[in-house]
N, C-alpha and C positions, 0 to 999 in steps of 0.2 A: 774418369776417376784417375787421379795421379798415382804413380807407383811409389811404394815405400820400399826401401832397400836397407837391410841390416847387414853390416859387415863385422864379422868376429875377427878382431885383430889378434895376431900372435902376440903373446906377452903383454896384452893390454885390454883396452875397452871394447865395447860393442858400439859401433858407429851407426847411427840411424840417419838416413837421408830421404828427403821427399816430403810428402804430405802426411803428417801424423799428429797425434795428440798423446800426451803422457799424463796419466792420472794416478793419484795416490790410492790407497786401499779403500777410501771412502768415496771414490769417484770424482774427487776434486782435481781439476786440471792444473798442472804446473804452468806458470806464465813463461813461455819460451821466448818472449820478446821478438816474435816474428821469425825466429830461426827455422831454417829448413834442414839443418844438420846439427846434431848433438852427439856426444859420446857418453855412454852409460858405464859406470864402474862395474867391473867384474871381480876385482881383487878384494874388495871390502875395506880398503885403506883410505879411500877418498874422504876428505873432510866436507865434501859438497855432495854427498850421496842424495839421489841416485846417480848424479852426474860425475864424470871422471875429472879429476884435477891433476892427474899425472903422478900421483903418489905410488903407483904400481912400479915405476921404473926401478929395476934391480931387485924387486921383491915379489914378482909374480911371473911364473913360467907356464905357458900353455901354447903349444904349437897348433894353431888353428888350421885344420885340414878337413875339408868337407867329407862326409860319409853318408851312406844311406841308413836311415832308421829301420828297425825291424818292422814287419807289417803291423798295422793297427790291430789291437785286440777287439774282437767282436763281442758285443754285449750278450 
C-alpha cells in the first residue's frame, strides 16, 4: 500500500501527496486527472474549492507547527 502524506503549509493550502482519492459529500470521486499531488484550500477564498488556486496569498495567516493532540476520549 502506498503512503499518503498531508503537508499543512504555513499561510496556505494542505498539500496531499501519494495514493489517494478525494470524494464529495455523496461519495462521488473528483477526477484528479492522474495527479499524485494536489493542494486543498484552507482559507475559503479559492474559486476552485476544494482545491487551492492561490487566492490565500496575503489574506490568510496560519503558522503551521506540529503539536500533539490531547488523548482520545473513551466512549
